[in-house]
C-alpha distance (Angstrom), angle and dihedral (degrees) to the residues before:
residue distance angle dihedral
X1 . . .
X2 3.84 . .
X3 3.72 118.2 .
X4 3.83 118.6 -114.1
X5 3.83 93.6 -98.8
X6 3.76 96.7 43.8
X7 3.79 124.5 126.3
X8 3.77 88.8 -113.0
X9 3.73 94.7 63.2
X10 3.78 96.2 38.4
X11 3.87 109.7 127.6
X12 3.85 93.7 15.2
X13 3.87 91.7 115.7
X14 3.81 90.5 49.9
X15 3.73 92.3 46.6
X16 3.82 91.2 48.2
X17 3.87 91.1 50.9
X18 3.76 91.8 48.1
X19 3.81 91.8 48.1
X20 3.82 89.6 52.6
X21 3.72 90.7 47.8
X22 3.82 91.3 49.9
X23 3.85 89.4 50.2
X24 3.82 90.3 52.1
X25 3.79 90.2 49.0
X26 3.82 90.3 49.1
X27 3.77 96.4 48.6
X28 3.80 88.7 47.5
X29 3.85 89.7 51.6
X30 3.80 91.3 -122.2
X31 3.83 100.2 115.4
X32 3.79 144.9 -5.9
X33 3.74 109.0 -145.0
X34 3.76 124.6 161.2
X35 3.81 135.9 -165.3
X36 3.74 109.6 -115.0
X37 3.90 109.8 -138.9
X38 3.79 116.4 -134.6
X39 3.78 106.8 -119.3
X40 3.86 111.4 -120.2
X41 3.83 137.4 172.7
X42 3.81 113.6 -138.7
X43 3.77 115.4 -130.9
X44 3.75 101.9 176.3
X45 3.83 126.8 21.0
X46 3.77 128.0 -167.3
X47 3.77 95.7 -140.8
X48 3.85 93.2 -173.0
X49 3.86 94.2 56.6
X50 3.85 94.5 26.5
X51 3.80 93.4 -125.9
X52 3.74 131.6 137.9
X53 3.78 104.8 -127.9
X54 3.76 98.7 179.5
X55 3.78 130.9 21.9
X56 3.75 142.8 146.5
X57 3.76 131.8 -135.9
X58 3.87 112.6 -102.9
X59 3.76 93.9 -154.3
X60 3.78 142.4 -9.8
X61 3.83 110.8 -75.9
X62 3.75 118.8 -130.4
X63 3.85 110.8 -157.7
X64 3.77 134.3 -19.2
X65 3.83 97.2 -123.5
X66 3.74 137.6 30.3
X67 3.77 135.4 169.6
X68 3.78 144.4 97.3
X69 3.84 137.1 -65.2
X70 3.81 111.9 -158.2
X71 3.88 88.5 -30.9
X72 3.77 95.4 -43.3
X73 3.80 114.5 121.1
X74 3.81 111.1 -124.1
X75 3.79 133.2 -176.1
X76 3.77 130.9 172.0
X77 3.74 145.0 165.3
X78 3.81 123.2 -134.9
X79 3.84 119.8 -141.0
X80 3.79 135.7 174.3
X81 3.75 125.1 -143.5
X82 3.81 120.6 -164.6
X83 3.79 96.2 -168.2
X84 3.79 138.7 25.9
X85 3.81 96.2 -84.8
X86 3.84 122.4 73.7
X87 3.77 113.0 -154.4
X88 3.80 112.2 -139.9
X89 3.81 86.6 -146.0
X90 3.88 84.6 81.1
X91 3.78 87.4 71.8
X92 3.77 122.7 63.2
X93 3.80 129.0 -142.1
X94 3.78 92.6 -118.7
X95 3.84 89.6 55.5
X96 3.81 91.5 53.2
X97 3.83 89.5 47.9
X98 3.83 92.3 50.3
X99 3.80 92.7 47.2
X100 3.80 91.9 49.5
X101 3.81 92.0 50.4
X102 3.82 89.6 45.9
X103 3.72 91.3 55.8
X104 3.87 91.4 44.8
X105 3.80 85.3 58.5
X106 3.80 90.3 57.0
X107 3.74 100.3 -95.6
X108 3.77 133.4 120.6
X109 3.82 121.8 -112.5
X110 3.76 126.7 -175.5
X111 3.76 146.2 144.0
X112 3.81 124.0 -111.2
X113 3.85 106.2 -151.8
X114 3.76 123.1 -169.6
X115 3.83 114.2 -156.8
X116 3.78 98.5 -154.6
X117 3.75 97.2 -168.8
X118 3.85 92.7 53.3
X119 3.87 93.9 33.4
X120 3.80 89.4 -130.6
X121 3.77 131.6 136.6
X122 3.76 122.3 -146.8
X123 3.78 134.4 -164.2
X124 3.78 109.0 -146.4
X125 3.83 113.0 -166.0
X126 3.68 118.8 -138.2
X127 3.88 87.3 -119.5
X128 3.80 91.4 60.3
X129 3.82 92.8 40.5
X130 3.85 89.2 54.0
X131 3.85 89.4 51.5
X132 3.80 90.4 55.9
X133 3.79 92.0 41.1
X134 3.82 91.5 51.9
X135 3.72 93.0 48.0
X136 3.73 90.2 53.8
X137 3.77 93.1 47.7
X138 3.82 89.5 51.0
X139 3.83 90.7 57.1
X140 3.73 98.5 -90.8
X141 3.85 130.3 120.2
X142 3.81 114.2 -32.3
X143 3.81 88.1 -147.7
X144 3.79 141.5 36.0
X145 3.74 128.9 -128.7
X146 3.83 129.7 -127.5
X147 3.80 88.5 -116.9
X148 3.76 92.4 60.6
X149 3.85 92.7 61.9
X150 3.80 122.9 103.9
X151 3.86 107.8 -110.3
X152 3.76 90.2 -143.2
X153 3.81 91.3 69.4
X154 3.75 99.3 58.6
X155 3.79 111.3 110.0
X156 3.70 118.1 -116.6
X157 3.81 119.6 -156.1
X158 3.83 122.7 -94.8
X159 3.76 125.7 -165.6
X160 3.78 109.7 -86.6
X161 3.80 96.4 -1.4
X162 3.82 121.2 102.3
X163 3.87 100.5 -166.9
X164 3.85 105.3 19.9
X165 3.82 100.7 -166.8
X166 3.86 99.8 150.7
X167 3.84 94.3 86.8
X168 3.78 90.2 53.7
X169 3.88 92.9 50.3
X170 3.86 83.6 59.7
X171 3.81 91.7 49.8
X172 3.79 90.2 47.0
X173 3.86 91.9 52.7
X174 3.89 91.7 45.8
X175 3.69 90.9 54.0
X176 3.75 94.4 49.4
X177 3.78 88.9 55.6
X178 3.82 93.5 51.9
């Protein structure tokens, strides 16, 4: 069994908090967002403990979550960052392409990043992500620093909601219109 700080469990606390947030939004009739499982094919199964011990990914995954907020299509990926620099290698080209196409269809796509060292959550708009992505593709930094982030997109706590991203979807939409 992997230890608590192993690569295999990385992100599980963030995922758990997002899942609890999504459940709160669902029961409040604010949003219906679901975790998208990554399709795998098991190779070796420990039948005694009912665990998959070896598997491979069937296809490239797109994003971690997808659904609707008051009729608005929403998709996002959740990432953790242990330091102050987020490596763009954590995001794949096919994910960027999917999120771009999603927004072209009228949806909202973003990243939720949890800076573990600072215990801060950040809503990264697709617009800003594409700026960092383009900079890297043009030979610039292959990462972005915490200091480069817009302070207005840090999540602040709400009663009973672990990762309150709905307000920032509104901000994201307002800024698109201006």
